[in-house]
C-alpha positions in Angstrom: 118.7 104.4 126.7 121.6 102.9 128.3 124.2 105.5 126.8 125.8 107.2 129.7 125.7 110.7 128.2 122.1 110.4 127.7 121.4 109.2 131.4 123.7 112.0 132.5 121.8 114.5 130.7 118.4 113.3 132.0 119.9 113.2 135.5 120.8 116.9 135.3 117.3 117.8 133.9 115.8 115.8 136.9 117.9 117.6 139.4 116.9 121.0 138.0 113.1 119.7 138.0 113.3 118.6 141.5 114.7 121.9 142.8 112.0 123.9 141.0 109.2 121.6 141.8 109.7 121.5 145.4 109.3 125.2 145.6 106.6 126.1 143.0 105.7 123.1 140.9 106.3 122.9 137.2 109.3 120.2 137.1 107.5 118.2 134.4 108.0 121.0 132.0 111.7 120.1 132.2 111.8 116.4 132.4 108.9 115.3 130.0 110.6 117.2 127.1 113.9 115.8 128.2 112.5 112.2 127.9 110.8 112.9 124.6 114.1 114.3 123.3 115.9 111.4 124.3 113.6 109.3 122.1 111.0 107.8 124.3 107.4 107.4 122.8 104.9 109.7 124.6 103.3 107.1 127.0 106.7 105.8 128.0 107.9 109.3 128.6 104.9 110.0 130.7 105.3 106.8 132.6 108.9 107.1 133.3 108.4 110.7 134.4 106.0 109.6 137.0 108.7 107.3 138.4 111.3 109.9 138.8 109.0 112.6 139.9 107.7 110.3 142.7 111.1 110.6 144.2 111.0 114.4 144.0 107.5 114.8 145.4 108.2 112.2 148.1 111.4 114.1 149.2 109.8 117.4 149.2 106.8 116.0 151.2 109.2 114.4 153.7 111.1 117.7 154.3 108.1 119.9 154.6 106.5 117.3 157.0 109.6 117.2 159.3 109.0 121.0 160.1 105.5 120.7 160.8 104.0 122.4 157.6 101.7 119.3 157.1 98.7 118.5 159.3 99.5 114.8 159.7 98.7 114.2 163.3 95.8 116.7 164.0 93.7 116.8 161.0 91.8 114.4 158.6 93.0 116.7 155.9 95.9 114.4 154.6 93.7 111.2 154.2 91.1 113.3 152.4 93.6 114.8 150.0 95.1 111.3 149.3 91.9 109.6 148.8 90.2 112.0 146.5 93.3 112.7 144.5 94.1 109.0 144.1 90.5 108.4 142.7 90.9 111.4 140.2 94.4 110.2 139.1 93.2 106.7 138.4 90.4 108.1 136.1 92.8 110.5 134.5 95.6 108.0 133.8 93.2 105.4 132.4 91.9 107.8 129.9 95.2 109.5 128.8 95.5 107.0 125.9 91.9 107.4 124.7 90.8 111.1 125.0 92.4 113.9 123.0 94.0 116.6 125.1 93.7 119.1 122.3 90.6 120.8 123.9 92.7 121.7 126.8 95.4 123.5 124.8 94.0 126.8 125.1 91.9 126.5 128.4 94.9 125.7 130.5 97.0 128.6 129.4 94.1 131.0 129.8 93.7 129.8 133.4 97.4 130.0 134.0 97.4 133.6 132.6 94.7 134.5 135.0 96.6 133.1 137.9 99.8 135.0 136.8 97.9 138.2 136.4 96.3 137.8 139.9 99.2 136.9 141.9 101.4 139.6 140.2 98.9 142.3 141.1 98.6 141.1 144.7 102.0 141.3 146.1 100.8 140.3 149.7 98.9 137.3 148.4 99.6 134.4 150.6 101.9 136.1 153.1 99.6 135.3 156.0 96.8 132.8 156.6 93.2 134.0 156.1 89.7 132.7 156.7 88.7 129.6 155.1 85.9 130.0 152.5 85.1 126.2 151.9 84.8 123.3 154.4 87.6 120.8 154.2 85.5 117.8 152.9 83.9 119.4 149.9 87.2 121.3 149.1 89.2 118.0 148.7 86.4 116.3 147.1 86.2 118.8 144.3 89.8 119.7 143.9 91.1 116.3 144.6 89.0 114.6 141.8 89.4 117.2 139.2 93.1 118.0 139.8 93.8 114.5 140.4 92.2 113.5 137.1 94.1 116.5 135.4 97.4 115.3 136.8 96.9 111.8 135.5 95.7 113.0 132.2 98.0 115.8 131.3 99.6 117.5 134.3 101.3 120.9 133.5 100.3 123.5 136.1 98.8 121.0 138.5 100.8 122.3 141.6 99.9 126.0 140.7 96.3 125.2 140.8 96.6 123.4 143.9 98.5 126.2 145.7 96.0 128.9 144.3 93.0 126.7 145.7 94.5 126.1 149.1 95.3 129.8 149.6 92.2 131.2 148.1 89.6 128.7 149.6 91.1 127.2 152.7 93.0 130.3 153.9 96.5 128.8 153.9 99.6 131.0 153.6 102.0 130.4 150.6 104.5 128.3 152.5 101.9 126.0 153.9 100.1 125.7 150.6 103.3 124.9 148.9 103.9 122.1 151.4 100.4 120.7 151.4 100.4 120.6 147.6 103.1 117.8 147.8 100.6 115.5 149.5 98.5 115.5 146.4 101.4 115.5 144.0 103.0 112.5 145.5 99.7 110.7 145.6 98.8 111.4 141.9 102.5 110.6 140.8 102.3 107.2 142.7 98.9 106.2 141.4 99.7 107.2 137.8 103.1 105.4 138.1 101.3 102.2 139.2 99.0 102.3 136.1 101.7 103.1 133.7 103.9 100.3 135.2 100.9 97.8 134.8 100.6 98.9 131.3 104.4 98.3 130.7 105.1 102.1 130.0 108.0 102.7 132.5 111.8 102.4 131.8 112.8 101.5 135.4 116.6 102.1 134.8 116.1 105.4 133.5 113.4 106.5 135.9 115.5 105.5 138.9 118.5 107.2 137.8 116.5 110.4 137.2 114.6 109.7 140.5 117.7 109.9 142.6 118.7 113.1 141.0 115.1 114.4 141.5 115.2 113.8 145.0 118.4 115.6 145.5 117.2 118.6 143.6 113.9 118.4 145.8 115.9 118.2 148.9 117.7 121.5 147.9 114.6 123.1 146.6 112.7 122.5 149.8 115.7 123.6 152.0 115.7 127.0 150.0 112.1 127.5 150.4 112.1 126.8 154.2 115.3 129.1 154.6 114.3 132.0 152.3 110.6 132.0 153.2 107.4 133.3 151.4 108.8 136.1 149.4 111.4 133.9 147.8 108.6 131.2 147.2 106.4 133.8 145.5 109.1 134.9 143.1 109.9 131.3 142.1 106.1 130.7 141.8 105.7 133.6 139.5 108.6 132.5 137.3 107.6 128.9 137.2 103.9 129.9 136.3 105.3 132.2 133.5 107.5 129.4 132.1 104.6 127.0 132.2 102.3 129.5 130.5 105.0 130.1 127.5 105.7 126.3 127.1 102.0 125.6 126.8 101.2 128.4 124.4 104.3 127.5 122.2 102.9 124.0 122.3 99.5 125.2 121.2 100.6 127.3 118.6 103.1 124.7 117.3 
């Protein structure tokens, strides 16, 4: 893994993943296969991926917070998101080596297919804020624990499900939901990274090189999302969900 050509290829993959992930999620679809292709065992690939993706989600979180898309000073939403997502991610990461993920191989693609169909047929979905259907505390308790667990255990599509839930149940528009998703993404990444690191499943040099590239990609991705607005985010969102769906179906069939 000290081969410069391999590191360069992984850095390029991380940059692309950071750019896409900052806008619509799905960066792990690029980096995890890249790490596996480089020869890492699955647990090391997952652990190293959490290190590099923490840079990307952290950069996107910082960028969105700078322009006021996160309710940091005026709400208890961020602490709730962090608390419940962290608890879920701890449980998910600790069970990743013990429970088979096979029972999810068809359930998650079906859920993503439903999301893709719904968003495609609703061209104005998420363009403007709407009325919240859930209270903040039960929302983050339910989705923080379940999606935090899923992100620690498996991961693909986590950002998509967070965005859908924030828009559909808390009434956020797509731009705000994209930004607020990064709070939970960053939390679950850091929690999973800590556990993987304690278990010795992180290649630090590889993860740091990829992390710097991921942060650069995330900066560009968040810049494009802020500059181009909701319509641009929606297009990228649909493309990423489609790519995630194809990848998961391909893996399930294979």
